[in-house]
All heavy atoms as an XYZ file, in Angstrom:
881
protein
N     -23.549    -21.972     35.695
C     -24.103    -20.650     35.879
C     -23.177    -19.774     36.716
O     -23.074    -18.598     36.491
C     -25.490    -20.775     36.527
C     -26.347    -19.588     36.307
S     -26.686    -19.393     34.577
C     -28.116    -18.426     34.662
N     -22.494    -20.382     37.704
C     -21.574    -19.651     38.561
C     -20.414    -19.055     37.752
O     -20.019    -17.938     37.971
C     -21.054    -20.551     39.680
C     -20.315    -19.892     40.816
C     -21.199    -18.835     41.472
C     -19.882    -20.918     41.832
N     -19.920    -19.834     36.784
C     -18.834    -19.350     35.933
C     -19.326    -18.183     35.096
O     -18.603    -17.212     34.904
C     -18.275    -20.496     35.032
C     -17.542    -21.537     35.871
C     -17.359    -19.953     33.948
C     -16.278    -21.036     36.551
N     -20.557    -18.232     34.593
C     -21.094    -17.115     33.808
C     -21.103    -15.842     34.642
O     -20.750    -14.787     34.162
C     -22.510    -17.435     33.313
C     -22.506    -18.489     32.224
O     -21.443    -18.762     31.625
O     -23.589    -19.055     31.980
N     -21.507    -15.944     35.882
C     -21.549    -14.778     36.763
C     -20.116    -14.265     37.012
O     -19.878    -13.083     36.972
C     -22.239    -15.107     38.077
C     -22.528    -13.875     38.888
O     -22.933    -12.858     38.347
N     -22.299    -13.968     40.187
N     -19.207    -15.188     37.266
C     -17.807    -14.806     37.482
C     -17.234    -14.130     36.226
O     -16.544    -13.127     36.345
C     -16.975    -16.034     37.860
N     -17.557    -14.664     35.071
C     -17.074    -14.071     33.831
C     -17.640    -12.661     33.652
O     -16.920    -11.750     33.222
C     -17.428    -14.948     32.647
N     -18.909    -12.483     33.963
C     -19.524    -11.137     33.856
C     -18.834    -10.164     34.803
O     -18.525     -9.033     34.433
C     -21.019    -11.215     34.161
C     -21.883    -11.476     32.953
C     -23.359    -11.227     33.232
N     -23.898    -12.070     34.271
C     -24.290    -13.336     34.086
N     -24.197    -13.871     32.887
N     -24.779    -14.033     35.089
N     -18.611    -10.601     36.038
C     -17.929     -9.755     37.026
C     -16.534     -9.396     36.509
O     -16.111     -8.236     36.557
C     -17.836    -10.447     38.387
C     -19.220    -10.516     39.042
C     -16.842     -9.750     39.314
C     -19.287    -11.407     40.263
N     -15.808    -10.385     36.018
C     -14.440    -10.151     35.529
C     -14.425     -9.163     34.358
O     -13.601     -8.253     34.330
C     -13.761    -11.467     35.170
C     -12.354    -11.259     34.720
C     -11.353    -10.904     35.611
C     -12.023    -11.364     33.366
C     -10.056    -10.666     35.183
C     -10.731    -11.134     32.940
C      -9.738    -10.802     33.841
N     -15.330     -9.344     33.417
C     -15.376     -8.447     32.261
C     -15.726     -7.013     32.682
O     -15.152     -6.052     32.165
C     -16.349     -8.966     31.205
C     -15.884    -10.213     30.470
C     -16.979    -10.733     29.557
C     -14.611     -9.957     29.693
N     -16.640     -6.854     33.634
C     -16.963     -5.531     34.150
C     -15.735     -4.936     34.855
O     -15.455     -3.750     34.697
C     -18.168     -5.604     35.090
C     -19.470     -5.785     34.324
C     -20.696     -5.987     35.203
N     -20.841     -4.994     36.243
C     -21.424     -5.253     37.416
N     -21.913     -6.431     37.687
N     -21.530     -4.290     38.308
N     -15.057     -5.764     35.624
C     -13.827     -5.312     36.301
C     -12.785     -4.821     35.289
O     -12.202     -3.759     35.447
C     -13.250     -6.446     37.171
C     -11.809     -6.252     37.518
C     -11.402     -5.187     38.315
C     -10.851     -7.139     37.047
C     -10.061     -5.003     38.622
C      -9.511     -6.968     37.363
C      -9.112     -5.891     38.141
N     -12.557     -5.601     34.233
C     -11.564     -5.195     33.229
C     -11.932     -3.868     32.586
O     -11.048     -3.020     32.386
C     -11.429     -6.262     32.140
C     -10.571     -7.466     32.429
C     -10.428     -8.333     31.166
C      -9.214     -7.109     32.978
N     -13.189     -3.681     32.271
C     -13.634     -2.429     31.662
C     -13.389     -1.263     32.642
O     -12.896     -0.206     32.248
C     -15.097     -2.487     31.276
N     -13.698     -1.461     33.914
C     -13.474     -0.417     34.924
C     -11.989     -0.142     35.098
O     -11.578      1.016     35.215
C     -14.100     -0.837     36.256
C     -15.620     -0.837     36.307
C     -16.114     -1.562     37.561
C     -16.171      0.587     36.245
N     -11.183     -1.199     35.128
C      -9.728     -1.018     35.288
C      -9.143     -0.257     34.115
O      -8.318      0.624     34.295
C      -9.051     -2.372     35.476
N      -9.602     -0.569     32.931
C      -9.108      0.115     31.737
C      -9.450      1.601     31.800
O      -8.636      2.431     31.445
C      -9.703     -0.527     30.508
C      -9.095     -0.028     29.211
C      -9.610     -0.795     28.019
O     -10.631     -1.472     28.075
N      -8.904     -0.690     26.915
N     -10.629      1.926     32.264
C     -11.075      3.314     32.345
C     -10.415      4.107     33.473
O     -10.221      5.301     33.361
C     -12.599      3.385     32.553
C     -13.426      2.905     31.390
C     -14.891      2.756     31.774
O     -15.250      2.779     32.947
N     -15.721      2.578     30.770
N     -10.105      3.432     34.577
C      -9.718      4.142     35.801
C      -8.311      3.893     36.305
O      -7.927      4.487     37.317
C     -10.711      3.801     36.933
C     -12.107      4.207     36.588
O     -12.401      5.394     36.422
N     -12.999      3.240     36.489
N      -7.535      3.046     35.661
C      -6.225      2.675     36.190
C      -5.267      3.857     36.305
O      -4.333      3.838     37.077
C      -5.590      1.560     35.363
N      -5.529      4.898     35.544
C      -4.668      6.079     35.642
C      -4.774      6.703     37.017
O      -3.792      7.228     37.537
C      -5.072      7.109     34.573
C      -4.204      8.351     34.584
C      -4.604      9.354     33.556
N      -4.105      8.944     32.235
C      -4.065      9.751     31.190
N      -4.466     10.997     31.284
N      -3.615      9.318     30.042
N      -5.940      6.641     37.631
C      -6.152      7.317     38.896
C      -6.434      6.378     40.073
O      -6.270      6.765     41.225
C      -7.295      8.331     38.803
O      -8.478      7.659     38.418
C      -6.964      9.427     37.789
N      -6.880      5.163     39.781
C      -7.246      4.219     40.848
C      -6.486      2.917     40.668
O      -6.681      2.213     39.682
C      -8.769      3.940     40.836
C      -9.614      5.178     41.025
C      -9.476      5.787     42.404
O      -9.032      5.099     43.348
O      -9.810      6.981     42.544
N      -5.647      2.579     41.652
C      -4.823      1.381     41.537
C      -5.010      0.399     42.688
O      -4.170     -0.461     42.920
C      -3.351      1.791     41.403
C      -3.059      2.451     40.051
C      -1.654      2.972     39.971
N      -1.397      4.097     40.858
C      -1.745      5.363     40.604
N      -2.344      5.674     39.495
N      -1.471      6.312     41.472
N      -6.139      0.484     43.391
C      -6.424     -0.400     44.510
C      -7.564     -1.353     44.168
O      -8.600     -0.913     43.627
C      -6.788      0.398     45.764
C      -5.679      1.307     46.267
C      -4.453      0.559     46.742
O      -4.615     -0.555     47.292
O      -3.334      1.071     46.575
N      -7.408     -2.614     44.484
C      -8.435     -3.617     44.234
C      -9.736     -3.220     44.932
O     -10.829     -3.377     44.376
C      -7.977     -5.024     44.679
C      -9.083     -6.053     44.551
C      -6.750     -5.457     43.874
N      -9.619     -2.674     46.124
C     -10.819     -2.311     46.900
C     -11.698     -1.307     46.155
O     -12.930     -1.367     46.238
C     -10.418     -1.747     48.255
N     -11.111     -0.406     45.429
C     -11.870      0.583     44.656
C     -12.796     -0.120     43.667
O     -13.991      0.177     43.574
C     -10.931      1.540     43.904
C     -11.629      2.437     42.935
C     -12.272      3.602     43.374
C     -11.684      2.134     41.577
C     -12.930      4.424     42.485
C     -12.344      2.956     40.685
C     -12.973      4.101     41.136
O     -13.634      4.908     40.254
N     -12.240     -1.062     42.909
C     -13.017     -1.774     41.897
C     -14.037     -2.708     42.521
O     -15.150     -2.843     42.025
C     -12.067     -2.520     40.945
C     -11.178     -1.557     40.216
C      -9.882     -1.314     40.659
C     -11.650     -0.815     39.132
C      -9.085     -0.374     40.018
C     -10.853      0.103     38.490
C      -9.561      0.320     38.943
O      -8.765      1.249     38.315
N     -13.642     -3.354     43.613
C     -14.577     -4.249     44.317
C     -15.787     -3.447     44.800
O     -16.931     -3.922     44.681
C     -13.871     -4.928     45.482
N     -15.542     -2.249     45.331
C     -16.655     -1.404     45.781
C     -17.601     -1.078     44.628
O     -18.818     -1.129     44.780
C     -16.157     -0.118     46.411
C     -15.599     -0.291     47.788
O     -15.819     -1.364     48.409
O     -14.915      0.637     48.288
N     -17.036     -0.728     43.486
C     -17.875     -0.423     42.308
C     -18.721     -1.624     41.874
O     -19.824     -1.464     41.380
C     -17.025      0.057     41.142
C     -16.339      1.405     41.278
C     -15.488      1.690     40.061
C     -17.357      2.523     41.471
N     -18.162     -2.815     42.077
C     -18.836     -4.044     41.681
C     -19.685     -4.638     42.782
O     -20.306     -5.681     42.612
C     -17.801     -5.078     41.184
C     -17.028     -4.697     39.941
C     -15.831     -5.584     39.739
C     -17.937     -4.704     38.713
N     -19.683     -3.978     43.948
C     -20.457     -4.431     45.116
C     -20.057     -5.833     45.568
O     -20.909     -6.677     45.870
C     -21.968     -4.355     44.852
S     -22.524     -2.690     44.449
N     -18.753     -6.084     45.573
C     -18.216     -7.356     46.056
C     -16.992     -7.027     46.939
O     -16.549     -5.882     46.962
C     -17.829     -8.319     44.904
C     -16.783     -7.678     43.979
C     -19.060     -8.755     44.122
C     -16.288     -8.559     42.864
N     -16.461     -8.031     47.594
C     -15.275     -7.798     48.419
C     -14.013     -7.867     47.553
O     -14.000     -8.522     46.519
C     -15.158     -8.864     49.548
O     -14.900    -10.129     48.948
C     -16.410     -8.889     50.417
N     -12.943     -7.197     47.986
C     -11.673     -7.279     47.257
C     -11.186     -8.725     47.129
O     -10.680     -9.136     46.072
C     -10.710     -6.436     48.083
C     -11.578     -5.472     48.808
C     -12.856     -6.230     49.082
N     -11.366     -9.499     48.182
C     -10.945    -10.897     48.164
C     -11.701    -11.685     47.084
O     -11.117    -12.470     46.352
C     -11.153    -11.523     49.544
C     -10.657    -12.942     49.655
C     -10.853    -13.461     51.066
C     -10.376    -14.909     51.140
N     -10.520    -15.464     52.500
N     -13.019    -11.463     46.997
C     -13.802    -12.161     45.996
C     -13.401    -11.718     44.583
O     -13.317    -12.558     43.675
C     -15.304    -11.952     46.227
C     -16.158    -12.727     45.254
C     -16.141    -14.130     45.277
C     -16.925    -12.093     44.316
C     -16.907    -14.857     44.368
C     -17.704    -12.805     43.409
C     -17.689    -14.189     43.438
O     -18.443    -14.904     42.532
N     -13.132    -10.432     44.388
C     -12.707     -9.960     43.073
C     -11.405    -10.623     42.661
O     -11.267    -11.076     41.531
C     -12.558     -8.429     43.072
C     -12.064     -7.818     41.783
C     -12.914     -8.225     40.576
C     -12.019     -6.301     41.906
N     -10.461    -10.709     43.582
C      -9.198    -11.390     43.241
C      -9.400    -12.862     42.988
O      -8.776    -13.443     42.097
C      -8.173    -11.172     44.337
O      -7.606     -9.888     44.192
N     -10.311    -13.476     43.732
C     -10.633    -14.901     43.525
C     -11.228    -15.110     42.129
O     -10.837    -16.037     41.416
C     -11.593    -15.369     44.605
C     -11.985    -16.838     44.506
C     -13.016    -17.218     45.565
O     -13.278    -16.480     46.501
N     -13.601    -18.387     45.396
N     -12.154    -14.250     41.737
C     -12.769    -14.345     40.415
C     -11.696    -14.164     39.345
O     -11.643    -14.940     38.387
C     -13.885    -13.288     40.256
C     -14.290    -13.112     38.787
C     -15.100    -13.653     41.086
N     -10.840    -13.190     39.510
C      -9.781    -12.930     38.563
C      -8.856    -14.127     38.416
O      -8.504    -14.534     37.324
C      -8.983    -11.688     38.974
O      -7.977    -11.422     38.042
N      -8.465    -14.707     39.555
C      -7.593    -15.899     39.513
C      -8.293    -17.082     38.860
O      -7.651    -17.834     38.117
C      -7.157    -16.279     40.913
C      -6.043    -15.415     41.476
C      -5.600    -15.996     42.831
N      -4.823    -15.072     43.583
C      -3.514    -14.893     43.440
N      -2.862    -15.612     42.535
N      -2.864    -14.016     44.162
N      -9.581    -17.249     39.128
C     -10.326    -18.362     38.538
C     -10.398    -18.217     37.026
O     -10.181    -19.206     36.304
C     -11.762    -18.420     39.121
O     -11.664    -18.632     40.533
C     -12.572    -19.532     38.501
N     -10.647    -17.018     36.550
C     -10.813    -16.801     35.116
C      -9.483    -16.777     34.369
O      -9.339    -17.317     33.306
C     -11.591    -15.480     34.851
C     -12.959    -15.482     35.516
C     -11.695    -15.168     33.350
C     -13.986    -16.404     34.925
N      -8.465    -16.121     34.973
C      -7.205    -15.894     34.236
C      -5.938    -16.468     34.893
O      -4.903    -16.453     34.250
C      -6.962    -14.383     34.035
O      -6.696    -13.779     35.330
C      -8.153    -13.712     33.380
N      -6.041    -16.832     36.137
C      -4.854    -17.291     36.848
C      -4.042    -16.140     37.454
O      -3.003    -16.368     38.060
N      -4.514    -14.918     37.240
C      -3.825    -13.725     37.775
C      -4.712    -12.984     38.764
O      -5.920    -12.903     38.552
C      -3.465    -12.759     36.626
C      -2.555    -13.324     35.526
C      -2.458    -12.332     34.381
C      -1.194    -13.651     36.089
N      -4.114    -12.411     39.821
C      -4.931    -11.636     40.764
C      -5.414    -10.324     40.125
O      -4.794     -9.821     39.161
C      -3.966    -11.382     41.921
C      -2.618    -11.412     41.302
C      -2.702    -12.427     40.187
N      -6.448     -9.760     40.672
C      -6.997     -8.501     40.167
C      -5.947     -7.403     40.191
O      -5.861     -6.574     39.279
C      -8.216     -8.103     40.996
N      -5.106     -7.387     41.209
C      -4.068     -6.355     41.332
C      -3.133     -6.363     40.127
O      -2.662     -5.302     39.694
C      -3.268     -6.540     42.614
O      -2.652     -7.814     42.652
N      -2.865     -7.520     39.573
C      -1.973     -7.594     38.418
C      -2.639     -6.975     37.175
O      -1.962     -6.321     36.377
C      -1.540     -9.029     38.151
C      -0.313     -9.092     37.285
C       0.443    -10.395     37.458
O       0.229    -11.142     38.403
N       1.309    -10.655     36.522
N      -3.929     -7.157     37.024
C      -4.648     -6.534     35.899
C      -4.649     -5.029     36.043
O      -4.442     -4.294     35.066
C      -6.070     -7.091     35.794
C      -6.098     -8.456     35.245
C      -6.237     -9.630     35.945
C      -5.891     -8.833     33.903
N      -6.164    -10.691     35.091
C      -5.946    -10.237     33.824
C      -5.676     -8.108     32.719
C      -5.808    -10.926     32.626
C      -5.543     -8.815     31.514
C      -5.617    -10.217     31.485
N      -4.844     -4.561     37.244
C      -4.835     -3.101     37.494
C      -3.436     -2.561     37.171
O      -3.307     -1.542     36.497
C      -5.215     -2.790     38.955
C      -6.658     -3.219     39.219
C      -5.035     -1.302     39.249
C      -7.026     -3.278     40.695
N      -2.414     -3.261     37.607
C      -1.042     -2.842     37.337
C      -0.778     -2.831     35.837
O      -0.079     -1.948     35.325
C      -0.051     -3.734     38.071
C       1.358     -3.243     37.974
C       2.320     -4.052     38.828
O       1.927     -4.939     39.586
N       3.597     -3.767     38.711
N      -1.300     -3.802     35.118
C      -1.126     -3.871     33.666
C      -1.695     -2.602     33.001
O      -1.037     -1.967     32.183
C      -1.804     -5.112     33.097
C      -1.936     -5.076     31.611
C      -0.869     -5.369     30.771
C      -3.153     -4.749     30.995
C      -0.989     -5.317     29.394
C      -3.280     -4.695     29.628
C      -2.207     -4.984     28.825
O      -2.330     -4.930     27.470
N      -2.924     -2.250     33.365
C      -3.537     -1.065     32.764
C      -2.845      0.223     33.221
O      -2.709      1.144     32.433
C      -5.033     -1.018     33.051
C      -5.815     -2.027     32.233
C      -6.447     -3.118     32.834
C      -5.880     -1.918     30.848
C      -7.162     -4.041     32.080
C      -6.562     -2.851     30.076
C      -7.206     -3.905     30.697
O      -7.891     -4.824     29.930
N      -2.413      0.265     34.466
C      -1.682      1.444     34.946
C      -0.353      1.580     34.200
O       0.038      2.680     33.828
C      -1.428      1.333     36.460
N       0.310      0.456     33.945
C       1.589      0.492     33.188
C       1.337      0.986     31.773
O       2.155      1.769     31.240
C       2.215     -0.899     33.160
N       0.245      0.586     31.163
C      -0.085      1.047     29.826
C      -0.256      2.577     29.837
O       0.265      3.270     28.959
C      -1.385      0.374     29.344
C      -1.809      0.787     27.988
C      -1.256      0.192     26.866
C      -2.759      1.784     27.815
C      -1.637      0.592     25.582
C      -3.154      2.191     26.542
C      -2.590      1.578     25.441
N      -0.944      3.091     30.844
C      -1.132      4.543     30.979
C       0.216      5.233     31.214
O       0.480      6.295     30.648
C      -2.102      4.852     32.104
C      -3.526      4.436     31.841
C      -4.197      5.224     30.714
O      -3.859      6.392     30.510
O      -5.046      4.629     30.040
N       1.033      4.640     32.086
C       2.355      5.209     32.365
C       3.186      5.350     31.103
O       3.761      6.402     30.842
C       3.115      4.332     33.364
C       2.860      4.517     34.826
C       3.567      3.439     35.619
C       3.299      5.899     35.275
N       3.256      4.283     30.346
C       4.053      4.272     29.130
C       3.544      5.339     28.166
O       4.311      6.101     27.588
C       4.051      2.882     28.468
C       4.624      2.920     27.067
C       4.840      1.900     29.330
N       2.235      5.415     28.013
C       1.639      6.394     27.132
C       1.990      7.828     27.563
O       2.397      8.648     26.733
C       0.117      6.203     27.111
O      -0.501      7.181     26.354
N       1.842      8.096     28.851
C       2.140      9.438     29.362
C       3.631      9.751     29.320
O       4.033     10.871     28.991
C       1.603      9.596     30.774
C       0.077      9.658     30.891
C      -0.354      9.555     32.367
C      -0.460     10.925     30.266
N       4.464      8.780     29.653
C       5.921      9.006     29.633
C       6.439      9.214     28.213
O       7.430      9.922     28.017
C       6.671      7.873     30.327
C       6.535      7.828     31.835
C       7.114      6.525     32.399
C       7.197      9.037     32.504
N       5.801      8.592     27.255
C       6.220      8.784     25.859
C       5.851     10.156     25.323
O       6.409     10.582     24.310
C       5.627      7.698     24.966
C       6.371      6.373     25.093
O       7.559      6.368     25.403
N       5.681      5.269     24.846
N       4.933     10.830     25.990
C       4.559     12.201     25.623
C       5.528     13.165     26.281
O       5.309     13.590     27.409
C       3.123     12.477     26.023
C       2.675     13.879     25.666
O       3.477     14.667     25.129
O       1.477     14.193     25.948
N       6.607     13.482     25.598
C       7.658     14.305     26.197
C       7.260     15.763     26.347
O       8.051     16.568     26.880
C       8.974     14.177     25.391
O       8.714     14.518     24.027
C       9.532     12.753     25.489
N       6.085     16.153     25.901
C       5.630     17.533     26.152
C       5.185     17.692     27.599
O       5.051     18.805     28.087
C       4.451     17.915     25.216
O       3.316     17.111     25.506
C       4.844     17.806     23.745
N       4.961     16.548     28.283
C       4.576     16.585     29.703
C       5.810     16.391     30.571
O       6.627     15.514     30.307
C       3.545     15.494     30.003
C       2.202     15.741     29.385
C       1.268     14.582     29.674
C      -0.125     14.782     29.163
N      -0.259     15.281     27.817
N       5.923     17.167     31.629
C       7.010     16.972     32.591
C       6.691     15.748     33.440
O       5.534     15.278     33.478
C       7.187     18.190     33.514
O       6.023     18.285     34.353
C       7.391     19.463     32.720
N       7.705     15.239     34.137
C       7.474     14.104     35.027
C       6.515     14.488     36.139
O       5.699     13.668     36.571
C       8.796     13.583     35.576
C       9.742     12.963     34.546
C      11.028     12.497     35.206
C       9.062     11.832     33.794
N       6.561     15.707     36.584
C       5.619     16.183     37.624
C       4.195     16.164     37.064
O       3.267     15.739     37.774
C       5.992     17.601     38.092
O       7.327     17.542     38.628
C       5.050     18.096     39.163
N       4.021     16.590     35.826
C       2.678     16.558     35.218
C       2.177     15.121     35.086
O       1.011     14.842     35.352
C       2.695     17.243     33.858
C       2.847     18.737     33.919
C       3.059     19.374     32.551
O       3.776     18.791     31.702
O       2.511     20.452     32.346
N       3.059     14.210     34.682
C       2.673     12.810     34.555
C       2.284     12.255     35.933
O       1.257     11.602     36.073
C       3.805     11.958     33.923
C       3.453     10.476     33.935
C       4.088     12.418     32.487
N       3.075     12.578     36.931
C       2.784     12.168     38.300
C       1.410     12.665     38.736
O       0.607     11.935     39.305
C       3.855     12.673     39.262
O       3.534     12.400     40.572
N       1.125     13.928     38.431
C      -0.172     14.510     38.793
C      -1.321     13.844     38.027
O      -2.366     13.546     38.615
C      -0.188     16.008     38.514
C       0.671     16.803     39.471
O       1.048     16.256     40.536
O       0.986     17.966     39.149
N      -1.116     13.574     36.746
C      -2.150     12.925     35.947
C      -2.458     11.507     36.440
O      -3.580     11.019     36.283
C      -1.738     12.887     34.475
C      -1.776     14.208     33.726
C      -1.084     14.114     32.379
C      -3.224     14.659     33.539
N      -1.436     10.879     37.007
C      -1.609      9.523     37.553
C      -2.069      9.533     39.024
O      -2.192      8.499     39.641
C      -0.308      8.724     37.413
C       0.116      8.408     36.003
S      -0.873      7.173     35.138
C      -0.542      5.697     36.103
N      -2.267     10.751     39.544
C      -2.762     10.948     40.914
C      -1.860     10.380     41.983
O      -2.338      9.793     42.970
C      -4.189     10.389     41.063
C      -5.214     11.203     40.358
N      -6.435     11.464     40.896
C      -5.210     11.835     39.154
C      -7.132     12.220     40.061
N      -6.404     12.448     38.999
N      -0.558     10.596     41.838
C       0.375     10.183     42.883
C       0.499     11.319     43.879
O       0.370     12.504     43.521
C       1.751      9.819     42.302
C       1.775      8.468     41.697
C       1.507      8.271     40.368
C       2.031      7.348     42.495
C       1.510      7.003     39.815
C       2.025      6.073     41.963
C       1.774      5.904     40.605
N       0.775     10.958     45.133
C       0.903     11.964     46.221
C       2.052     12.925     45.934
O       1.942     14.127     46.215
C       1.186     11.263     47.539
C       0.143     10.274     47.973
C       0.637      9.407     49.120
O       1.656      9.723     49.737
O      -0.041      8.417     49.391
N       3.156     12.363     45.441
C       4.340     13.201     45.159
C       5.195     12.501     44.098
O       4.957     11.345     43.768
C       5.144     13.486     46.442
C       5.526     12.203     47.160
O       6.124     11.317     46.573
N       5.178     12.112     48.425
N       6.167     13.240     43.595
C       7.001     12.706     42.523
C       7.855     11.535     42.964
O       8.082     10.596     42.186
C       7.861     13.845     41.893
C       8.775     13.301     40.823
C       6.972     14.915     41.303
N       8.296     11.535     44.225
C       9.141     10.403     44.661
C       8.329      9.116     44.725
O       8.833      8.061     44.349
C       9.827     10.709     45.993
O       8.896     10.822     47.024
N       7.086      9.182     45.169
C       6.218      8.006     45.172
C       5.974      7.533     43.741
O       6.022      6.338     43.433
C       4.905      8.299     45.898
C       4.025      7.114     46.041
N       2.650      7.182     45.876
C       4.276      5.818     46.314
C       2.146      5.986     46.038
N       3.097      5.146     46.310
N       5.721      8.488     42.856
C       5.560      8.187     41.441
C       6.791      7.488     40.859
O       6.697      6.453     40.209
C       5.279      9.484     40.681
C       5.422      9.384     39.184
C       4.486      8.715     38.433
C       6.486      9.990     38.532
C       4.611      8.634     37.044
C       6.618      9.924     37.163
C       5.675      9.236     36.418
N       7.967      8.036     41.172
C       9.213      7.442     40.676
C       9.422      6.025     41.154
O       9.831      5.146     40.369
C      10.411      8.305     41.062
O      10.352      9.548     40.436
N       9.142      5.774     42.432
C       9.249      4.400     42.967
C       8.291      3.460     42.257
O       8.637      2.324     41.915
C       9.012      4.394     44.460
C      10.179      4.911     45.274
C      10.045      4.625     46.766
N       8.819      5.133     47.363
C       8.654      6.379     47.812
N       9.659      7.241     47.727
N       7.510      6.750     48.345
N       7.056      3.917     42.014
C       6.047      3.087     41.362
C       6.488      2.772     39.919
O       6.380      1.628     39.474
C       4.681      3.799     41.347
C       3.589      2.947     40.766
C       2.911      2.014     41.553
C       3.233      3.057     39.436
C       1.912      1.227     41.017
C       2.226      2.269     38.894
C       1.575      1.361     39.686
O       0.594      0.558     39.148
N       6.986      3.776     39.208
C       7.437      3.551     37.838
C       8.602      2.548     37.808
O       8.590      1.623     37.007
C       7.858      4.891     37.161
C       8.527      4.628     35.813
C       6.646      5.788     36.982
N       9.555      2.726     38.712
C      10.701      1.799     38.759
C      10.236      0.381     39.048
O      10.694     -0.569     38.410
C      11.712      2.263     39.797
C      12.957      1.412     39.799
C      14.135      2.198     40.299
C      15.329      1.327     40.416
N      16.249      1.420     39.311
N       9.294      0.228     39.992
C       8.773     -1.095     40.325
C       7.973     -1.685     39.159
O       8.104     -2.869     38.843
C       7.876     -0.980     41.564
C       7.228     -2.283     41.985
C       6.293     -2.042     43.166
C       5.311     -3.191     43.249
N       4.064     -2.826     43.817
N       7.182     -0.864     38.486
C       6.292     -1.348     37.447
C       7.001     -1.570     36.107
O       6.780     -2.560     35.448
C       5.124     -0.359     37.263
O       4.461     -0.195     38.523
C       4.110     -0.853     36.246
N       7.851     -0.603     35.724
C       8.477     -0.661     34.418
C       9.941     -1.106     34.454
O      10.575     -1.310     33.424
C       8.401      0.720     33.727
C       6.985      1.258     33.509
C       7.061      2.621     32.823
C       6.113      0.305     32.720
N      10.503     -1.195     35.672
C      11.879     -1.648     35.802
C      12.911     -0.561     35.578
O      14.106     -0.844     35.549
N      12.460      0.660     35.382
C      13.376      1.799     35.144
C      12.769      3.031     35.826
O      11.573      3.124     35.981
C      13.491      2.124     33.645
C      14.121      1.052     32.825
C      14.165      1.514     31.374
C      14.841      0.446     30.526
N      14.955      0.866     29.150
N      13.624      3.974     36.130
C      13.142      5.230     36.660
C      12.430      5.971     35.507
O      12.688      5.685     34.326
C      14.296      6.085     37.182
O      15.088      6.524     36.106
N      11.571      6.936     35.827
C      10.880      7.669     34.764
C      11.852      8.332     33.770
O      11.655      8.268     32.553
C      10.067      8.723     35.509
C       9.860      8.158     36.870
C      11.087      7.359     37.172
N      12.902      8.960     34.289
C      13.855      9.617     33.382
C      14.628      8.606     32.540
O      14.900      8.843     31.362
C      14.797     10.547     34.147
O      15.380      9.865     35.225
N      14.979      7.457     33.138
C      15.663      6.393     32.352
C      14.745      5.869     31.275
O      15.183      5.596     30.156
C      16.080      5.253     33.255
O      17.055      5.653     34.161
N      13.477      5.686     31.603
C      12.508      5.223     30.630
C      12.433      6.186     29.444
O      12.415      5.767     28.296
C      11.124      5.035     31.248
C      10.120      4.510     30.260
C       9.973      3.144     30.071
C       9.316      5.366     29.544
C       9.067      2.650     29.165
C       8.400      4.892     28.607
C       8.278      3.522     28.427
N      12.407      7.475     29.755
C      12.311      8.487     28.679
C      13.558      8.525     27.816
O      13.460      8.836     26.629
C      12.057      9.852     29.297
C      10.607     10.055     29.610
C      10.305     11.519     29.754
N       8.852     11.673     29.659
C       8.246     12.761     30.071
N       8.918     13.762     30.565
N       6.935     12.852     29.945
N      14.708      8.225     28.376
C      15.927      8.353     27.616
C      16.315      7.054     26.910
O      17.381      6.967     26.340
C      17.085      8.798     28.525
O      17.369      7.809     29.492
N      15.419      6.072     26.938
C      15.679      4.751     26.325
C      16.276      4.816     24.952
O      16.138      5.176     24.011
C      14.440      3.887     26.324
C      13.263      4.449     25.596
C      12.082      3.581     25.711
C      10.970      4.281     25.005
N       9.734      4.204     25.079
């Protein structure tokens, strides 16, 4: 029964991450929505998939990044704003860390 509850929590988390990863990239945000602690959410995620919750959030955020960066009608500043980054330099560092390339390098692939 405990695994069933963990699976339900994890599936709810994935749905929330898929919907919100563009703007929310902290485990604590999702844990709050699920009324559990960030540590427990990561524990559930590791139990079910072997990966921490933060990695799932990063996966969905990367999907959003790629989608937005592939839309060349949007400037990098617009993409940064849509992803709710404080500034373009923070956005650029996140993209480089997540995708392995700077935003402009990614676009010129």
